[in-house]
N, C-alpha and C positions, 0 to 999 in steps of 0.2 A: 148425358154429357157427350159431346162430340168425340169421335175417335181421334186419338193423337198417335201418329206414327213416330215412335221414339227412335227407330232406326233412321228414318228420314231426317229427323232433327239433328242427329249426330253425323249424318252423311255416310251411313253405313248400310250394309246389306245384312240379312238375317244370319249369314254365315260368319259374321264378324267374330273374332276371338276376343278374349278378355283384354288382351293387350291392345287390340284395335280400339276397343271401347274406351279404355283408359287414355290412350293417346288422343283420340278425337275429343274426349271431354276436356282434357287439359288445354288443348288448342282453342276450342270454342269458348271455354270459360274465361281464358285470358282475353280473347277478342271482344267479348261482350260484357266484361266486368264493369260494374257501375263506376268504379274509381277511374277507369279509362274512358268512360262515356257519361260524364256528368250531365244530368238533366235530359238524357236521351231515353224517352219512354219505350221506343222500339227496341233499343239495346237491352233495357231492363227486362222487357217481356221475353226476349230471346234468351237472356241469361237464366231466367227462371225455368224456361222450357228445357234448356240444356241440363240444368241441375236435376230436374224431374226425370228426364230421360236417363241420366246416369244412375240415379238412385234405383231405378227399376232394372236396367240392363246390367249393371255391375254386380247385382245380386243374383247368383245362379238360380236360386229357387223362384224368385220373383220373375226372372226372365223366362223361365220355363212356363209359368202360369200366363205371362203376357203373350208368349208365342202361341199358346193354345186357346186363350179366351179373349185376346185383344183388349178392348176398353173395359171389359168386365172382369179383368184378371183378379181383382181384389175379392171377387165373389167365388173364386175357384172352388174352395172347400164346400160352399153351399151347393154349387152346381154338381159336384161329384157325389155329394150325399143324396141329392134329388135324383141323380142318374141311377145310383144304386137301388134306391127305393123303387124306381120305375122298372128296373130290370127284374127285381123280385116280384113285382106285381105281374109282370109279363109272364113269369113262369107259373104263377099260382092262380091268376084270375083272368076271367074274360068278362066283358061288359055286354049287357043286353040293352038294345035300343031299338024301338020301333018294330019289335018282333023279329029282329035280325041279330045274330051273334057276330061280334067283331072283337078283335084283340087289340093290344096296345100298339101294334105296328100300324094300325089304321090312323093313328094320330100323327100330326106333323112331327118331323124329326126334332129330337130334344135340343140339339145344338142350334138348329135353325131358330127354334123358338127363343133361345137365349139371346139371339142377335137380331131380334126384331120381327120374327115371323109370327105365326098364329098364336103362340103361347104354349108353354109346356103344360102337361096335365099330370096331376098326381091324385089318384083316387077320384078322377072326374073334375078336379079343381085346378085352376091355373096356379103355378108356382110363382109367388110374388116375392120380390126382394126389395129391401129398403135401399134408397139411393146412397151414394157415397157422400160422406161428410167432406166439406171444403174447409180449408184453413187459410186465413189471410192475416197479414200484419198491417197495422195502421200506425204510421209514424206521426207523432204530435209533439209540440213543445209544451212547456209548463203552463203558459198563458192559455193554451187551447183547452186545458182541462180545469181551468179555474172557474168557469161558468158552464152551465148546462146549455148545449146547443145541438142543432141538427146538422147532419152532413150527408151528402150523397156519395155513395161508393159505387164503382163499377166492378162487378164480379162476373166473369164469364160473359162479358158483353151485355150484362143486365144491370140497370141502375137500381140501387137499393138505398132508400133513405133511412138513416138510423139516428137515434138520439144518443149523444155522448153525455153521460151524467157528469156533473161537476165532481171532482175529487177522485176520479178513477185512478188507479195505481199503475205504475210502470210494470209491465208484464202481466197485468190482469187480462182475463179472457172473458168475452161474453158470447152467448149463443143466440143466433138468429134462426129460429125454428123454420124448417122447410125450405131454406134458401141454399141447400147444397145441391148435389146431383139428383137428377130425376130418378124415381123408382123404376124397377124393372118389372114388366108385365103388370103394370098398374099398382105396384107397391108404393109406399109412402116415400116422399122425397127425403134426402139427407138434410143435415143442418149445416149452417155456416158458422164457424168459430172465428171470431176476430180478436187478435191479440194486440193490446196497446203497447207501443214502445215510445216512451216519453223521454225527450232529450233533456239534458241538464240545462239549468239556467245560469247565465253568467254572474248573476248577483245573488240569487237566493238558492239555498240548498234545502231540499224537501226531505224530511224524515217523518214518514207516516202523514199525520195531519199538521205537523208543525213546520215552520220555516225558520231558517237561520241565515243571518246576513251580518256583514261587517261594515261599519261606517267609520270614516275618519273623524277624529276629534282634535281640535287645535289645543295647544298648551294652555292658553288663557281661559278657555271655557272649562277645561278639565280642572284647573286650579280654582277658579272663582265661581264655577257653576253658571247656569244660564239655559236658554232654550235653543234647540236646533231643530231643523226640519229634515226628515228623511223620507225616502220612497218606500212604499209598501205595494203589495199587489192591488190594494184597494185605493191607491192614490197617495198623496203626500200627507204626512201627519207631523205634528209638532210634539216634541217630547222634552221634558225638563231634565237637565243634567245636574246631578248633585255636586255640591262643593267638594273639591279635592278628589275627583274621580280618578281612579288609577287606570293604567293601561290594561287592556284586555278585560275590563269590567263588562259583565254581561247583564242586560236588563230584559225583562219579558213584557211584551205588549199583548195583553190578553185579547183573544178573538181576532187577531190580525194575521193569523196563519192561513192554512189552506182549508177549503171547505171539506166537511166530513162527507164521505161517499153515501149518497142516498139518505142523508139527514139534513133536509133543507133548513137553512138558517143557522146551522152549527158549524163552527170553525175552530181550527187549532190555534196555537199561539205563535207569535213571531218573537224570536230571540235575537237581540241586537248586541253585537260585541263591539266595544269601542276600541279603535286603533289610534293610539296617540301619535300625532304628527308634530314633530318639533319644528320651530321656525328656522328658516335658513336665510342666508344673505343678510345677516344682521348689520345694522348701522353701528357707527361708533357709539352713539348715544345708547342704543339698546345694549351693547356690550357692557357699557359702564353700569347701566342699571342692573343687569344680571350679575355683574361683579359685586355690586352693593348687596344684592339679595343673597349672594353666596356668603358674604361676610356676616350677614345677619343670621344665617343658619349655622 
């Protein structure tokens, strides 16, 4: 992972106080906030960088590690442990090679190895560390996760093609193995975790694998029964309304809900609630007829 200068992102020097960091963050967060910069990808990128810089530098412990270890600050404890082991070996061991004695000081400096030099050694072996895990959010709408499809994401300037399974849930996270930060000294790469954030739908409410919707029902169909056509995620369907259907009656359309995650061909149900709509702007004749009906009741 490329080195990111958090001080530079906030426009500060390493001598900045906690107050300086807080003030710089507030100013830049307002400047690049997505609400003030809609559809501006560059502002969105800077906003994320500013938040990341603040998360590290506003925490005294993390800032200390960052100042000492730079981009590898998250591995500080591992580095310190390896350093202690190396110092103990320096006191108690010497290495024999090619008929010549030499001690630990003949190896490259430990810290230089951590930042891209020849590689640290512990007991004659390179100290390897797993790469940093990356976390990303993917915003989708309900239609996007109704069918399985592929999508290309750009993470750290690399294009990654992933499959988004039908039925994935809001807040669900998947792991893309090996697509995180690179390992240190030949260690394995980290993983990429993608969290799905699914927007609400204006017509359908999703609860697990079931969908809920409300449709208007006119007075005459409610009283006399009949057929109506409604929208579903799978197209339009015709349903039969029973005679004398009451307001807020709920009916279930089996298998017309949302796909079940990783169970191809399985779907939840669609629950339809009837919302009775009374006629308006009645003619004189209609008023007379309703008056006659009222007398009959």
